[in-house]
N, C-alpha and C positions, 0 to 999 in steps of 0.2 A: 553902238546904238543900233537898235533894230530899225527896219524900214518904216514901221508905223510910229516912230518917235519915242518908243519906250526904250529904256536902258536895261541892259543885262545886269544882273546883280551876282556877284561872286562872294560867297561867304567863305572865310578862312580863319584859321587860328594860327598864331605863332607861339611856339613853346620856347621859353628861354629861362635861364636860372635867375633866381631872385638877386643873386650877387651882382648881376649885370646892371641892376638898378641902384647899386650902392656907390657912394662917393666917400673915399677915406677922409676922416676928420681928425685933426691933431689937437684941437682945443675944445673946451667946454664940458668934457666928461665929468670932472669932479663936481661941477655945479649941478649937473643933471642927477648924479648919484645922491648928492646932499639934499636936493629938493624932492627926491623920491618920485621923480617923473617917470622913471623907467619901471613901471609897475607890473609888467608881464615877464615871466621867467621860463627858462628851459634849461635842460642839462643833457649832455651826452658825453660818454667816455669813449676815447679813441686810443688805439695802439699805433705806435709809429715804429718803423723799422729800427732794429738794434744798431744798424750801421749809420743811422741819422741821429743828430743831436736835437735837443729841444729847440735850439736856435734855428736849425734847418726846418723843423716841423712848423715853427712859428712863422718863419719867412714864407713857407709855402701856403699856409693858411691865410696869412694877411694878403699875399698877392693874388691868390686864387679867388678870395672872397671880396676883394676891393675894400679892405679895412686898413686903417693905420694902427701901428703899434704905438700906443701913447705912453706906456710905462712897462718896464721890464726889470724885475729884481730876481736874480738867480733863475729858478725854474718856474716863475710866475709872471704872467704878463696880462695887460689889458689891451684889447683891440677895440677900436671905435669907428663907426661909420654912420652915414646919414643917407637915407633913401632919396631918390629924386623927388618924392612927394613930401620930404621933410621929416620922415620918421627916424627917430634916433635908436640905434642898436649898439650894444656893447657886449663883448665876450670877455670873461675872465678865464684864463687858461692856467692850470696848475699841473705841472708834470711830476710824476712819481715813477721812477724807473723808465720804462718805455711806454707808459700810459699817460694820457693827458685827459684831465677832467675839464670839460668846457661848459661853463655856465653862462647862459645868455640872459640879457635884460633888454627890454624895449618898451616903447610907449604904444606899440601897435602889435597885437598878437599874431596876425596872419603873416606878416613879413618875418617875424621872429621864428615862427614855425617853419616857414619855407627855408630860411637860412640854416636853421638847425638840421633840417633834413638834408640839405646840401652838404653840410659839414659831415654828417653821419655817412654820406656816400663817398666822401673825398678820400682818396688813398694817400696816406702820409708816408 
């Protein structure tokens, strides 16, 4: 506080990844998909190291992004999470060789775009 009773103001910004705002969810994804609530989409293709398996890449993605793996069949899996603001986000992962096609769906486009960018930058 200044001597004349005025307060100093300090403007600042904090940068953090969108995934820090996510909470893993294990239930409810089939209902959301069936209802068509997740109406925004994204897609990204990633390569993972030949020394890693799909399961290892999936484990890294789910832990780094704060998502739960809700279903996995062979080289295909669904991850699901909910933002602190209640936005639902799901990713379908399909592996072919050492490439993974990652398709996102959400009910809010900006969180989906931020998470997709984060996945694009993640080293698998």
